[in-house]
Phi, psi and omega in degrees: 000319180296319178296319179297319179296318179296321179298316179297321179296316180298317179300317181294320179296315179299318179296321179295317178297321178296321179293316180297319179299317179295322179295320182294320180296334178280359183247033184274014176302138181104354179238169181246168181223138173249131176228162178172180179231136179257124181229170172260188185294338180271354182094000178285143182286154181243099178281156176075010177286141179274124182245130182224130175246132182242124174289112187298321184286327185244353183062023173289136185247137177234123187234151173199182176229153176286149181272195186295341178254016175079011182267147176231161184213118180236096180266180172060035177276131175289153178300135180158187179264136185232153170243127184254129180235135179231127179234138176209143182298130180088005180229153174292148177291130180260131179229126176230124178255180177073023178274120181257111177265128183237167188305128174061022177263146173239102187260143178255126176233098177275143188231135175246119182270148177256145177296142180156195181268150178297333179292337176275155182220151174242117183252130178247118179249315181265102181223152179298153179301145180282144177250149176271099184253000187266347181231159181258005182288154177232148181177190184226139177248134174240125179269161186299324181298327178279321184299317183291346178263351179283146177282069181273107183294133177066004176055029172287133187297324184291347182288347175292343178297341176301335186256010182263132175293148181085000181254141171243147188233041175259119184056050180108186179256133182223135178255125178043044173082003181275167176295154181297320183284356175278352178282125174287155185216118184226140174241121182053036175084007181236137180303137186231027177222158176296128194287340186268299183242004179294145180213154181301128181103345178271100188286354175272334183242007181224141179284110179255112183253179183285137176298325183291343181269355186264134177278312182208153171242151169216136176244108172282127177252318177224158179068032180298132182303158186298328182293348176249031187296344179285354183261091184289335184250034180094178182223126175254114185230150182215151175236144181277158175291159175231161175288162178229187180287353177243150178279137179224154177200159178208150176222137180218145178223131180232141175212141173204162175217179186302328182288342182264000181256126183286156177280156176292166186300319183266008181273108186270320185271151177296151178282139182253338181287143179277145177213123176228133184219128179220128181215134174221154182202166180209149174228154176208146180204161179172186181270145165268316173220116188303139180068003184232301190230136185222155181230156175214141177218137178225145179221144178209135176241130183241124177231133184209138176229128183231135171221143181205168178267126180255132177242123182216189184233131178224162177297145177274165177303325179297323180292321176300329180275359179095008182265110179243029181284326178053047178065032181085359181268346189295144175290147183300137174246123188264145181278113181295336180287346181265010182297129181205167180256126175238106184069234181265004184240153172260134185227163175221158177260139176287153173295138179301126179066014183058035178243124179269121180300136181297336177295338180273354180294139172295138181303323178293314180298322180298318179295321181297312187280337181265326184260326186257322183052083182299332182254159174290159177286143179293148179249343182221157176297327182071192178259125182274126178235180179295338179261006179114185181290149178232139178056053179253018177229123176229113183222156173282136177249139187229140175216138179226135184227129178218107178218156184235142181243136178231134178226131177223137184217140177234132175241141179216141177243113174286317180198182177295343183258349190220122182219148177222159168208156177218145179218144175230130178234140179226132170243119183247106180275128180229054185286071177062014181049043182215161176297138174264193190298141177289172182296328179226125186294331185282350182270136176302140184295349175293336188243330179282136177296132178238146181270120183268129180267161001275161176243129177247134178238132181238140177219119183234136178227133173229127182231133177232117183242126181229125178271109182283323180191181182300337183242008183216125178228134178245125176235129173246118181234119182249140179228148179222128177235138174211126177232125183238121173202166178237143176234094192226132175284163180295340182277002185297132175076011183261006176053052181290336177300316179292319181295329180273349180092023179261114182280158171058037178241157182297139177278354187278311187245162178285139181300148178261136180249128181241144176264089184271127177075009177075015181286000000 
C-alpha cells in the first residue's frame, strides 16, 4: 500500500511539472526567436551544426544544434543586437552580425556554408533586413530610441498607442473595433492589469511604468498568438531595459502649464482652467560582473494639478418640495393611489398641477432629501425642459496627482544554457493624501465613491530559462501583481439604514435606491 501511494505521488508530481512546463512555454511574450535552415552550396541540409547567438551588449550566449533536416530553433532571446555563428565539420565557420531581435518577433535566418576548415570563417555584415515570415500576426513595434522622441503627453505609457496602426483613440484606446478593456496588457511577459474591469490607461487598475525604463513596445492588432487568446482586442506588450557591459544613464525634466498648450482648431475662447504639469526621471544601468550579471534602475516623479469648470444637472428646490410643473412644461405625473379599472383599461389620475403633496412623501425619502441632500445645490436656473432643469450646476472641479515610479531589474547568465532575470516595479500614488474627484461631480461626496490616497501598485517578475537540449527548453516565469486602494463614500460605517428607519439593512454602506418599473 505504501509503495502504491508513493507511485501515485510520483505520477502526480510528474504530471504537475509537465503542466507547469507547458504553461511557462506559453508565456514567452517579450522575447524573440531565431529560426532557420543550414545548408551547403548544393542545397543539401547540414545536420548537427552548432549554432550560437551572442547578445553583443551583454555577451549572453544562446546555443543549439541543427536537427536531422538542418533546422535550428533559438527561442527566448532578449531584445537587442546579436551575432550569429554556425560551425560544422568540413565547412568554414559562418558569422553574421547586425541581427536585431525585437519583442515577440520570430525571424528566419537561413545559412549556406562553404566547404573548408572550421578555422576559416565567412563573415557577413551587410545583409538585407530580416523579415518576420514565420507568423501571420500584424502589429507595430516602437523602440525606446523612438519613444523618447515622441510627443507623449504626461509620459503615460499607454499614450504610445496613438501612434499604432489599427488603433482608434475615441473615448479610450480600441484595437480593430474591440472594447478598450479587451486589450491584453503584459510587462516582461506577465499580465499587468486587473483581470475583470482593468483596461489600458486606467492607472488605478493597470501598472503604468516609466517610458524611460522600457526597451520596446509592441501592439498586436490581428493574428495574436494562441498563448494570448484571452486578449480579444489585441495585445499591448512591453519589455524593460537591461544593463549591459557598459554603464549608461539618462536624466530628463519636463514642465508645462495651461499657457503653453495651444487651443484646438475649433476652440474660439481662451481656456480658463488651470493646468500645471511637472515630471522628471532618471535611469542608470551597468554591469555587476561583466558578461555575467547586470543591473538597471529607473525612477520617475509625476506631479500634476488640473482645475476646470464643471457644468451639470441637479434637482431644483421646487423638485425637492414636490413641484414638477416646470412652469407648465412638465410631463404629467400620475398618482399611483388612484389606479383603478375602467372598462377593459387601467387608468390613473395625474397629480393636480404636477405637484406631489409632501404628506405623500415616504418618511425615508423625506429624510434623505431634507437631511442628507444627495446632490449639490443648484447654482444657476439652467434651461427648463419638460423633464426639468438642465445644466443648472456650475462649479470648479479640481484634481491633483503626485505619484512616483520605481523600476529595478537584475539579469544573470550562469552559462550558455541557463539564464535568469528578476524585476520589481512600484508605483506610489501620493495625490495629496486626500480623496480626489468623485465619479460624478454633481453627486455629494457623501454618496459618490471617492478614491482614497495613497495607492501602491506592485509588479514582480522572475524568469528562469534552462536549455535542456536542442529540442527541449524549460522556462519558469512567475509574476505577482498587487494594487491596493479604497473607494469609499463618507457615509461608510455610519449605519444610515437605521437612522433613516430602514430595517434589516447593512450598517456599513448607504442604502441604494432603484427606480424599478418606472414607478
